[in-house]
N, CA, C and O of each residue as an XYZ file, in Angstrom:
476
protein
N      -0.374      0.438   -208.022
C       0.997      1.041   -207.699
C       1.346      0.732   -206.314
O       0.436      0.567   -205.501
N       2.612      0.634   -205.949
C       3.132      0.384   -204.663
C       3.095      1.792   -203.801
O       3.172      2.891   -204.350
N       2.982      1.630   -202.559
C       3.123      2.760   -201.666
C       4.518      3.313   -201.870
O       5.422      2.565   -202.243
N       4.737      4.711   -201.617
C       6.019      5.196   -201.773
C       7.000      4.611   -200.896
O       8.179      4.592   -201.249
N       6.614      4.101   -199.723
C       7.650      3.538   -198.769
C       8.159      2.204   -199.285
O       9.229      1.757   -198.872
N       7.439      1.574   -200.154
C       7.728      0.216   -200.766
C       8.648      0.441   -201.975
O       9.210     -0.531   -202.478
N       8.825      1.660   -202.457
C       9.707      1.875   -203.576
C      11.114      1.882   -203.240
O      11.522      2.478   -202.243
N      11.927      1.204   -204.079
C      13.409      1.184   -203.725
C      14.178      2.396   -204.352
O      13.570      3.153   -205.110
N      15.301      2.570   -204.100
C      16.212      3.427   -204.745
C      16.209      3.262   -206.266
O      16.106      4.191   -207.068
N      16.342      1.897   -206.578
C      16.346      1.566   -208.034
C      15.075      1.980   -208.789
O      15.115      2.416   -209.940
N      13.900      1.816   -208.054
C      12.587      2.222   -208.604
C      12.595      3.677   -208.898
O      12.100      4.097   -209.944
N      13.166      4.507   -207.974
C      13.246      5.954   -208.198
C      14.208      6.370   -209.213
O      14.000      7.404   -209.850
N      15.307      5.609   -209.432
C      16.380      5.995   -210.550
C      15.685      5.556   -211.927
O      15.973      6.177   -212.950
N      14.859      4.595   -211.961
C      14.144      4.219   -213.181
C      13.225      5.335   -213.541
O      13.183      5.860   -214.654
N      12.470      5.667   -212.484
C      11.407      6.838   -212.719
C      12.190      8.109   -213.132
O      11.740      8.916   -213.946
N      13.291      8.224   -212.572
C      14.074      9.573   -212.862
C      14.541      9.539   -214.290
O      14.499     10.542   -215.003
N      15.011      8.312   -214.721
C      15.393      8.157   -216.127
C      14.228      8.422   -217.203
O      14.355      9.044   -218.258
N      13.178      7.873   -216.752
C      11.883      7.991   -217.524
C      11.357      9.431   -217.723
O      10.839      9.860   -218.754
N      11.583     10.146   -216.516
C      11.072     11.578   -216.563
C      12.125     12.322   -217.553
O      11.731     13.033   -218.477
N      13.408     12.109   -217.293
C      14.450     12.792   -218.244
C      14.063     12.426   -219.625
O      14.096     13.287   -220.504
N      13.684     11.160   -219.889
C      13.494     10.811   -221.339
C      12.207     11.621   -221.808
O      12.253     12.158   -222.915
N      11.104     11.734   -221.058
C      10.037     12.455   -221.377
C      10.480     13.865   -221.735
O      10.103     14.383   -222.786
N      11.227     14.453   -220.928
C      11.628     15.857   -221.142
C      12.481     15.870   -222.402
O      12.254     16.703   -223.279
N      13.422     15.004   -222.514
C      14.274     15.006   -223.769
C      13.451     14.839   -225.031
O      13.740     15.455   -226.057
N      12.496     14.062   -224.960
C      11.577     13.805   -226.184
C      10.828     15.152   -226.572
O      10.663     15.530   -227.732
N      10.407     15.807   -225.454
C       9.659     17.266   -225.762
C      10.698     18.100   -226.447
O      10.469     18.618   -227.540
N      11.906     18.244   -225.777
C      12.897     19.156   -226.436
C      13.239     18.641   -227.769
O      13.466     19.523   -228.598
N      13.323     17.533   -228.140
C      13.621     17.043   -229.495
C      12.459     17.522   -230.369
O      12.709     18.017   -231.468
N      11.174     17.396   -229.923
C      10.018     17.812   -230.663
C      10.075     19.255   -230.967
O       9.805     19.653   -232.100
N      10.422     20.088   -229.985
C      10.494     21.483   -230.103
C      11.628     21.761   -231.125
O      11.419     22.592   -232.009
N      12.810     21.118   -231.053
C      13.847     21.417   -232.082
C      13.521     20.968   -233.424
O      13.958     21.610   -234.378
N      12.742     19.849   -233.622
C      12.327     19.433   -234.941
C      11.243     20.238   -235.620
O      11.153     20.256   -236.847
N      10.400     20.919   -234.813
C       9.238     21.718   -235.172
C       9.467     23.143   -235.452
O       8.627     23.843   -236.018
N      10.607     23.563   -235.054
C      11.072     24.846   -235.407
C      10.488     25.956   -234.361
O       9.948     25.687   -233.288
N      10.708     27.249   -234.896
C      10.443     28.418   -234.008
C       8.957     28.616   -233.636
O       8.628     28.871   -232.477
N       8.175     28.507   -234.520
C       6.698     28.576   -234.360
C       6.204     27.739   -233.431
O       5.393     28.187   -232.621
N       6.626     26.297   -233.376
C       6.201     25.476   -232.528
C       6.753     25.836   -231.074
O       6.034     25.709   -230.083
N       7.888     26.229   -231.012
C       8.663     26.622   -229.697
C       7.871     27.764   -229.082
O       7.622     27.802   -227.877
N       7.492     28.673   -229.930
C       6.773     29.935   -229.289
C       5.444     29.432   -228.913
O       5.010     29.839   -227.835
N       4.675     28.581   -229.635
C       3.373     28.140   -229.286
C       3.487     27.295   -227.961
O       2.539     27.288   -227.176
N       4.557     26.632   -227.723
C       4.734     25.737   -226.571
C       5.713     26.300   -225.491
O       6.204     25.555   -224.643
N       5.977     27.614   -225.545
C       6.927     28.195   -224.696
C       6.577     27.958   -223.137
O       7.461     27.634   -222.344
N       5.207     28.143   -222.739
C       4.770     28.063   -221.336
C       5.120     26.637   -220.927
O       5.718     26.450   -219.868
N       4.760     25.583   -221.751
C       4.917     24.308   -221.570
C       6.414     23.961   -221.294
O       6.723     23.259   -220.331
N       7.313     24.455   -222.139
C       8.671     24.352   -222.116
C       9.322     24.799   -220.701
O      10.113     24.140   -220.025
N       8.762     26.156   -220.405
C       9.274     26.658   -219.058
C       8.817     25.829   -217.823
O       9.529     25.668   -216.832
N       7.570     25.321   -217.972
C       7.151     24.529   -216.849
C       7.810     23.193   -216.855
O       8.140     22.696   -215.778
N       8.037     22.544   -218.022
C       8.761     21.352   -217.985
C      10.085     21.538   -217.335
O      10.467     20.688   -216.531
N      10.800     22.551   -217.605
C      12.089     22.912   -217.102
C      12.127     22.983   -215.618
O      13.095     22.553   -214.991
N      11.030     23.549   -215.011
C      10.908     23.654   -213.610
C      10.598     22.337   -212.951
O      11.129     22.052   -211.877
N       9.741     21.509   -213.566
C       9.298     20.292   -213.039
C      10.494     19.283   -213.193
O      10.581     18.415   -212.325
N      11.364     19.302   -214.137
C      12.410     18.372   -214.277
C      13.611     18.741   -213.441
O      14.507     17.919   -213.247
N      13.645     19.900   -212.968
C      14.775     20.477   -212.089
C      14.663     19.648   -210.704
O      15.676     19.369   -210.063
N      13.419     19.289   -210.300
C      13.317     18.638   -208.992
C      13.878     17.230   -209.238
O      14.539     16.692   -208.350
N      13.649     16.625   -210.380
C      14.091     15.197   -210.709
C      15.564     15.149   -210.904
O      16.105     14.047   -210.999
N      16.297     16.300   -210.975
C      17.718     16.254   -211.143
C      18.475     16.052   -210.037
O      19.675     15.800   -210.137
N      17.820     16.144   -208.812
C      18.551     15.894   -207.390
C      19.031     14.431   -207.382
O      18.645     13.569   -208.171
N      19.860     14.274   -206.458
C      20.367     13.011   -206.143
C      19.133     12.095   -205.611
O      18.188     12.634   -205.035
N      19.172     10.834   -205.802
C      18.024     10.065   -205.437
C      17.487     10.153   -204.222
O      16.262     10.232   -204.131
N      18.278     10.156   -203.100
C      17.825     10.221   -201.830
C      17.083     11.564   -201.550
O      16.126     11.584   -200.776
N      17.556     12.754   -202.220
C      16.803     13.912   -201.877
C      15.522     13.921   -202.835
O      14.531     14.545   -202.455
N      15.506     13.341   -203.900
C      14.406     13.214   -204.765
C      13.235     12.494   -204.096
O      12.073     12.894   -204.172
N      13.667     11.294   -203.371
C      12.691     10.435   -202.616
C      12.139     11.215   -201.510
O      10.939     11.137   -201.246
N      12.970     11.996   -200.818
C      12.403     12.784   -199.622
C      11.512     13.897   -200.140
O      10.472     14.198   -199.554
N      11.921     14.499   -201.231
C      11.075     15.656   -201.662
C       9.672     15.266   -202.338
O       8.671     15.968   -202.191
N       9.689     14.106   -203.078
C       8.464     13.777   -203.819
C       7.682     12.545   -203.415
O       6.657     12.215   -204.011
N       8.180     11.877   -202.402
C       7.581     10.581   -201.944
C       6.124     10.757   -201.364
O       5.376      9.792   -201.204
N       5.781     12.027   -201.068
C       4.232     12.097   -200.688
C       3.441     12.927   -201.662
O       2.392     13.481   -201.333
N       3.963     13.003   -202.865
C       3.367     13.682   -203.980
C       2.652     12.890   -204.941
O       3.317     12.328   -205.811
N       1.274     12.741   -204.923
C       0.600     11.920   -205.838
C       0.790     12.160   -207.313
O       0.614     11.237   -208.108
N       1.118     13.279   -207.679
C       1.248     13.676   -209.020
C       2.769     13.033   -209.477
O       2.922     12.396   -210.519
N       3.751     13.290   -208.599
C       5.074     12.742   -208.919
C       5.042     11.195   -208.848
O       5.706     10.501   -209.617
N       4.255     10.703   -207.908
C       4.240      9.185   -207.754
C       3.486      8.629   -208.922
O       3.620      7.423   -209.134
N       2.722      9.322   -209.700
C       1.907      8.806   -210.773
C       2.885      8.317   -211.855
O       2.438      7.544   -212.702
N       4.040      8.651   -211.905
C       5.158      8.239   -212.821
C       5.197      6.609   -212.659
O       5.400      5.864   -213.617
N       4.988      6.182   -211.400
C       5.233      4.703   -211.278
C       4.092      3.916   -211.874
O       4.297      2.767   -212.266
N       2.803      4.518   -211.969
C       1.864      3.877   -212.814
C       2.114      3.892   -214.200
O       1.769      2.922   -214.874
N       2.714      4.944   -214.758
C       3.203      4.986   -216.052
C       4.110      3.932   -216.338
O       4.014      3.360   -217.424
N       5.041      3.570   -215.457
C       6.105      2.655   -215.657
C       5.490      1.228   -215.480
O       6.039      0.285   -216.049
N       4.423      1.036   -214.749
C       3.764     -0.129   -214.746
C       3.165     -0.650   -216.012
O       3.126     -1.841   -216.323
N       2.639      0.487   -216.810
C       2.065      0.211   -218.084
C       2.971      0.117   -219.186
O       2.595     -0.375   -220.250
N       4.207      0.576   -219.011
C       5.228      0.623   -219.981
C       6.373      1.396   -219.475
O       6.423      1.789   -218.309
N       7.324      1.623   -220.376
C       8.634      2.245   -219.854
C       8.628      3.642   -220.150
O       9.711      4.209   -220.295
N       7.390      4.373   -220.278
C       7.467      5.708   -220.569
C       6.849      6.487   -219.406
O       5.995      6.008   -218.659
N       7.336      7.699   -219.315
C       6.807      8.526   -218.176
C       5.766      9.647   -218.961
O       6.068     10.109   -220.061
N       4.721      9.955   -218.371
C       3.847     11.029   -218.754
C       3.651     12.045   -217.656
O       2.788     12.914   -217.777
N       4.446     11.963   -216.556
C       4.212     12.878   -215.415
C       4.403     14.288   -215.695
O       3.745     15.102   -215.047
N       5.293     14.710   -216.653
C       5.396     16.107   -216.973
C       4.274     16.559   -217.673
O       3.859     17.695   -217.442
N       3.693     15.812   -218.531
C       2.523     16.354   -219.327
C       1.235     16.321   -218.362
O       0.331     17.146   -218.489
N       1.221     15.415   -217.490
C       0.030     15.436   -216.617
C       0.192     16.548   -215.681
O      -0.787     17.239   -215.398
N       1.425     16.798   -215.140
C       1.593     17.910   -214.201
C       1.262     19.306   -214.986
O       0.588     20.192   -214.461
N       1.793     19.401   -216.259
C       1.441     20.610   -217.047
C       0.037     20.917   -217.185
O      -0.391     22.070   -217.142
N      -0.762     19.782   -217.368
C      -2.245     19.932   -217.606
C      -2.819     20.522   -216.326
O      -3.794     21.265   -216.441
N      -2.306     20.266   -215.084
C      -2.772     20.926   -213.913
C      -2.231     22.262   -213.826
O      -2.974     23.196   -213.523
N      -0.889     22.457   -214.085
C      -0.246     23.892   -214.044
C      -0.907     24.846   -215.013
O      -0.961     26.027   -214.669
N      -1.411     24.495   -216.167
C      -1.739     25.419   -217.147
C      -3.104     26.222   -216.715
O      -3.544     27.232   -217.264
N      -3.636     25.559   -215.649
C      -4.846     26.226   -215.200
C      -4.438     27.318   -214.194
O      -5.305     28.093   -213.789
N      -3.145     27.426   -213.761
C      -2.771     28.388   -212.832
C      -2.621     29.679   -213.588
O      -2.166     29.681   -214.732
N      -3.028     30.872   -212.917
C      -2.820     32.149   -213.562
C      -1.259     32.487   -213.591
O      -0.429     31.578   -213.623
N      -0.933     33.704   -213.579
C       0.546     34.123   -213.773
C       1.287     33.732   -212.520
O       1.831     34.623   -211.868
N       1.356     32.458   -212.122
C       2.022     31.942   -210.964
C       3.457     31.450   -211.448
O       3.545     30.646   -212.377
N       4.437     31.889   -210.878
C       5.887     31.556   -211.299
C       6.629     31.042   -210.177
O       7.580     31.708   -209.765
N       6.316     29.902   -209.598
C       7.053     29.259   -208.413
C       8.381     28.664   -208.758
O       8.771     28.430   -209.902
N       9.051     28.439   -207.618
C      10.345     27.684   -207.705
C      10.076     26.240   -207.997
O       8.934     25.843   -207.765
N      10.937     25.412   -208.460
C      10.687     24.049   -208.748
C      10.119     23.220   -207.705
O       9.138     22.533   -207.988
N      10.629     23.191   -206.479
C       9.891     22.482   -205.348
C       8.525     22.956   -205.107
O       7.577     22.206   -204.873
N       8.462     24.319   -205.179
C       7.027     24.780   -204.967
C       6.120     24.340   -205.848
O       4.959     24.186   -205.469
N       6.463     24.083   -207.074
C       5.553     23.658   -208.099
C       5.022     22.202   -207.747
O       3.833     21.909   -207.876
N       5.963     21.333   -207.305
C       5.481     19.982   -206.771
C       4.529     20.152   -205.671
O       3.479     19.509   -205.669
N       4.841     21.023   -204.680
C       4.020     21.210   -203.561
C       2.567     21.687   -203.988
O       1.539     21.249   -203.470
N       2.602     22.497   -204.845
C       1.268     23.161   -205.448
C       0.475     21.973   -206.140
O      -0.743     21.860   -206.005
N       1.150     21.201   -206.801
C       0.542     19.980   -207.526
C      -0.132     19.099   -206.575
O      -1.152     18.505   -206.926
N       0.390     18.951   -205.300
C      -0.269     18.087   -204.443
C      -1.613     18.579   -204.104
O      -2.574     17.812   -204.045
N      -1.708     19.924   -203.865
C      -3.024     20.494   -203.646
C      -3.912     20.431   -204.759
O      -5.062     20.066   -204.513
N      -3.595     20.729   -205.993
C      -4.395     20.704   -207.134
C      -4.655     19.354   -207.622
O      -5.586     19.203   -208.412
N      -3.944     18.338   -207.249
C      -4.189     16.990   -207.749
C      -5.608     16.456   -207.072
O      -6.351     15.668   -207.656
N      -5.837     16.923   -205.942
C      -7.069     16.461   -205.275
C      -8.386     16.915   -206.125
O      -9.480     16.354   -206.052
N      -8.101     17.928   -206.864
C      -9.318     18.469   -207.686
C      -9.338     17.783   -208.899
O     -10.297     18.008   -209.637
N      -8.365     16.883   -209.314
C      -8.553     16.247   -210.649
C      -9.385     14.888   -210.513
O      -9.641     14.219   -211.514
C-alpha cells in the first residue's frame, strides 16, 4: 500500500465509493433478510452508520481527517486486491469489543487508531 501522502484525490474518491458500496450492500442484506436479521445486527448497523458518516465529507476533509488512520487506510489494501471495501466490517470487529461506548463519528475513527495497534 502507498503512504497516505502518496494517495491522490482520485484514490480517496475511489475509496469513498468503495466504502459507500460496502455500506449499501450491508443495508441491502438487512432489507432482504427482514426484521429478525435487522434486530440481530442492530449494533453493526448503528456502528456502520457512524463509520460511513465520516466518509460522506468532501474529499479534502476526508483526507485530512483519515490520512493518519491505519484502519481507514486499510481500504486501500482492499482496493489493491479487488474493487471491494471491507473497512467497515474490519472496523466493526474492533468496535464490537468496546463496552457501552457511543462516540461521535470522527471520535470512532480516532479510537480505531488506538485499538488497531492491538490487532
